[in-house]
C-alpha positions in Angstrom: -15.2 84.3 71.0 -16.0 87.9 72.1 -13.8 88.7 75.0 -15.9 91.7 76.2 -19.2 89.7 76.1 -17.6 86.8 77.9 -16.2 89.1 80.6 -19.6 90.7 81.1 -21.2 87.3 81.5 -18.5 86.3 84.0 -19.0 89.5 86.0 -22.8 89.0 86.0 -22.3 85.4 87.2 -20.0 86.6 90.0 -22.6 89.3 91.0 -25.3 86.6 91.2 -23.1 84.6 93.6 -22.6 87.8 95.6 -26.4 88.2 95.8 -26.8 84.6 97.0 -24.2 85.3 99.6 -25.8 88.6 100.7 -29.2 86.8 101.0 -27.7 83.7 102.5 -29.3 84.1 105.9 -32.8 84.2 104.3 -32.1 81.3 102.0 -30.8 79.2 104.9 -33.8 80.3 107.0 -36.2 79.1 104.3 -34.4 75.8 103.9 -34.3 75.1 107.7 -38.0 76.0 108.3 -39.1 74.0 105.3 -37.1 70.9 106.5 -38.3 71.1 110.1 -42.0 71.9 109.4 -42.9 68.3 110.1 -41.8 68.6 113.7 -43.5 71.4 115.6 -41.0 71.2 118.5 -38.0 71.7 116.2 -39.5 74.4 113.9 -40.7 76.3 117.0 -37.4 76.0 118.7 -35.6 77.1 115.6 -37.7 80.2 115.0 -37.7 81.1 118.7 -33.9 80.9 118.9 -33.6 82.7 115.6 -34.9 85.8 117.4 -32.6 85.0 120.3 -29.7 84.7 117.9 -30.4 88.1 116.5 -30.7 89.6 119.9 -27.4 88.2 121.0 -25.8 89.7 117.8 -27.2 93.1 118.6 -26.1 92.9 122.3 -22.6 91.9 121.2 -22.4 94.6 118.6 -23.4 97.3 121.1 -21.0 95.8 123.8 -18.0 95.4 121.5 -18.6 98.5 119.3 -16.0 97.4 116.7 -16.6 99.3 113.4 -16.8 97.7 110.0 -13.6 97.8 108.0 -12.9 101.1 106.2 -13.7 101.2 102.5 -16.7 99.0 102.8 -19.2 99.0 100.0 -22.8 97.9 99.8 -24.3 95.4 97.4 -27.8 97.0 97.1 -27.3 100.4 98.7 -28.3 99.2 102.1 -27.6 101.6 105.0 -25.4 100.6 107.9 -26.3 103.0 110.7 -27.2 102.6 114.3 -26.2 99.3 115.7 -25.5 98.1 112.1 -22.5 100.4 111.8 -20.7 97.9 114.0 -19.2 94.8 112.5 -18.4 92.5 115.4 -19.8 89.9 115.2 -21.1 89.5 111.7 -24.9 89.0 111.7 -24.8 87.3 108.3 -22.2 84.8 109.4 -24.0 84.2 112.7 -27.3 83.6 110.9 -26.1 81.2 108.2 -24.1 79.1 110.7 -27.0 79.0 113.1 -29.3 77.7 110.4 -26.7 75.3 109.0 -25.9 73.6 112.3 -29.4 73.5 113.6 -30.7 71.8 110.5 -27.8 69.4 110.3 -28.2 68.4 114.0 -31.9 67.9 113.4 -31.6 65.9 110.1 -28.1 64.5 109.8 -28.7 65.1 106.1 -25.3 65.5 104.3 -27.0 66.9 101.2 -28.6 69.8 103.0 -25.4 70.3 105.0 -23.4 70.7 101.7 -26.1 73.0 100.3 -26.1 75.3 103.3 -22.3 75.1 103.7 -22.0 76.3 100.1 -24.4 79.2 100.9 -22.4 80.0 104.0 -19.1 80.1 102.1 -20.8 82.5 99.5 -22.0 84.6 102.4 -18.6 84.8 104.1 -17.0 85.6 100.8 -19.5 88.4 100.0 -19.2 90.0 103.4 -15.4 89.9 103.2 -15.1 90.9 99.5 -17.4 93.9 100.0 -15.3 94.8 103.1 -18.4 94.6 105.4 -16.4 92.5 107.9 -12.9 91.4 108.8 -12.0 87.7 109.1 -12.3 87.9 112.9 -15.8 89.5 112.7 -16.9 86.7 110.4 -15.3 84.0 112.6 -16.8 85.3 115.8 -20.2 85.5 114.1 -19.9 81.9 112.9 -18.9 80.7 116.3 -21.8 82.5 118.0 -24.3 81.0 115.5 -22.8 77.5 116.0 -23.0 77.8 119.8 -26.6 79.0 119.8 -27.7 76.3 117.3 -26.2 73.6 119.5 -28.0 75.0 122.5 -31.3 75.3 120.6 -31.1 71.8 119.2 -30.2 70.3 122.5 -33.3 71.9 124.1 -35.5 70.7 121.2 -34.1 67.2 121.6 -34.8 67.2 125.4 -38.4 68.5 124.8 -38.9 65.9 122.0 -37.5 63.0 124.1 -39.6 64.0 127.1 -42.7 63.9 124.8 -43.7 67.4 125.6 -45.8 67.8 122.5 -47.2 71.3 121.8 
């Protein structure tokens, strides 16, 4: 067994997990859209509230103005300037939890819940490990995403139950 070769493979494997965490919002977006495509009301509500979720995050960042932790590093050299220099709340955390809860409330599918929860954990870990966010910034982001997903899903349920087909 070559210790150096094994160590390189382990480091590359960890880096792949970090990339999955960094791209977690996009992965969860894809999964959620793909799973809700059969229902125009739910996919439209999801995508509409996705923009609302992002706007809420920007408004909160500009209102709170809490900087990211010192010593943060990027995974792909991405710049964090303008509103993105602020870390409260975490947009990554908010996005993955928005998608996760919205899809679970729509489908009640435990398998997709576990998949998206795994991606969410990888996302939280990557954001914390790279010092992009504090635990409180990640927690507030997750809470905002969960709240917005619950509201969006409730509205979609009401529209669906009222037979307002689009």
